[in-house]
C-alpha positions as CSV (number, residue, x, y, z in Angstrom):
1,M,-4.2,24.9,1.0
2,S,-1.3,27.0,2.4
3,D,2.3,26.1,2.1
4,D,2.0,25.3,5.9
5,D,-0.5,22.7,5.4
6,R,1.3,21.2,2.5
7,G,4.6,20.9,4.4
8,E,2.6,19.4,7.2
9,R,1.0,16.8,5.3
10,E,4.4,16.0,3.6
11,R,5.9,15.5,6.8
12,V,3.1,13.3,8.4
13,Y,3.2,11.2,4.8
14,A,6.8,10.8,5.6
15,R,6.3,9.6,9.2
16,I,3.5,7.1,8.2
17,A,3.9,5.9,4.9
18,P,7.2,3.6,5.7
19,L,5.0,2.4,8.7
20,I,1.9,1.4,6.1
21,M,4.4,-0.2,4.0
22,D,5.6,-2.3,6.8
23,F,2.0,-3.2,8.0
24,H,1.7,-4.2,4.4
25,T,4.5,-6.6,4.5
26,L,3.3,-8.2,7.8
27,F,0.0,-8.6,6.2
28,A,0.4,-9.4,2.4
29,G,-2.6,-11.5,1.1
30,E,-4.5,-10.9,4.6
31,M,-7.6,-9.2,5.2
32,F,-7.4,-6.5,7.7
33,H,-9.4,-3.4,9.5
34,V,-8.5,-0.3,9.0
35,E,-8.7,0.1,13.0
36,Q,-5.9,-2.7,13.0
37,L,-3.8,-0.4,10.7
38,R,-4.3,2.8,12.6
39,Q,-3.5,1.1,15.9
40,Y,-0.2,-0.1,14.3
41,V,0.5,3.2,13.1
42,R,-0.1,4.9,16.2
43,S,1.6,2.6,18.3
44,Q,4.7,4.2,16.8
45,V,3.5,7.7,16.0
46,P,0.9,8.4,18.6
47,D,0.6,12.0,17.8
48,I,-1.4,11.9,14.4
49,A,-4.7,12.3,13.6
50,P,-6.9,9.5,13.5
51,D,-7.6,9.7,9.8
52,S,-4.0,10.1,8.6
53,P,-3.6,6.4,8.1
54,G,-6.4,5.6,6.0
55,R,-5.9,8.7,4.1
56,I,-2.2,7.6,3.4
57,L,-3.1,4.0,2.9
58,R,-5.4,5.4,-0.3
59,A,-2.7,7.7,-1.1
60,L,-0.1,4.8,-1.6
61,R,-2.6,2.8,-3.5
62,L,-3.2,6.0,-6.0
63,E,0.6,6.0,-6.1
64,G,1.0,2.2,-7.0
65,A,3.0,1.6,-4.1
66,L,0.7,-1.1,-2.8
67,N,-2.5,-2.5,-3.8
68,Y,-5.6,-3.5,-1.7
69,V,-9.3,-4.5,-2.1
70,I,-12.5,-3.3,0.1
71,I,-14.1,-6.7,1.2
72,N,-16.5,-4.7,3.0
73,R,-16.7,-1.4,3.4
74,R,-19.4,-1.3,6.4
75,Q,-16.9,-3.1,8.5
76,S,-14.0,-1.4,7.3
77,L,-12.4,-4.6,6.2
78,Y,-9.5,-4.4,3.4
79,Q,-7.3,-7.3,1.9
80,F,-4.0,-6.4,0.5
81,R,-3.4,-7.9,-3.0
82,V,-0.1,-9.9,-3.4
83,P,1.5,-8.9,-7.1
84,E,1.4,-11.7,-9.2
85,P,4.9,-13.1,-10.4
86,P,5.7,-12.2,-14.1
87,K,5.0,-14.9,-16.4
88,P,7.9,-16.6,-18.3
89,E,8.7,-15.9,-21.8
90,P,7.8,-18.7,-24.0
91,P,10.8,-20.8,-25.1
92,V,12.2,-19.7,-28.7
93,P,12.6,-22.6,-30.6
94,D,16.0,-23.4,-32.0
95,L,15.8,-22.0,-35.4
96,P,18.5,-20.5,-37.6
97,L,18.6,-16.7,-37.5
98,W,17.5,-16.4,-40.9
99,Q,14.1,-18.3,-40.0
100,R,13.4,-16.3,-36.6
């Protein structure tokens, strides 16, 4: 891959990744078709390759920025996972310091 290709991919990523994160916020926990994501992104950035939103969606998952599961691969049906809240620490009993 040439530096020009790498630079173009980085520019596309910089334009699309925030839109995918916005889409994720709008549809957190819900099912969606990849075509819905494409339409959302292309409505704001019309001059991108059709597969760019899907490619960047996968990259964001690999980076740990968001999580989703594939509900039905044939239908391109996905669902964003909502992070579980952290579990609270169990209460510490009132013991003298020397007994802790």
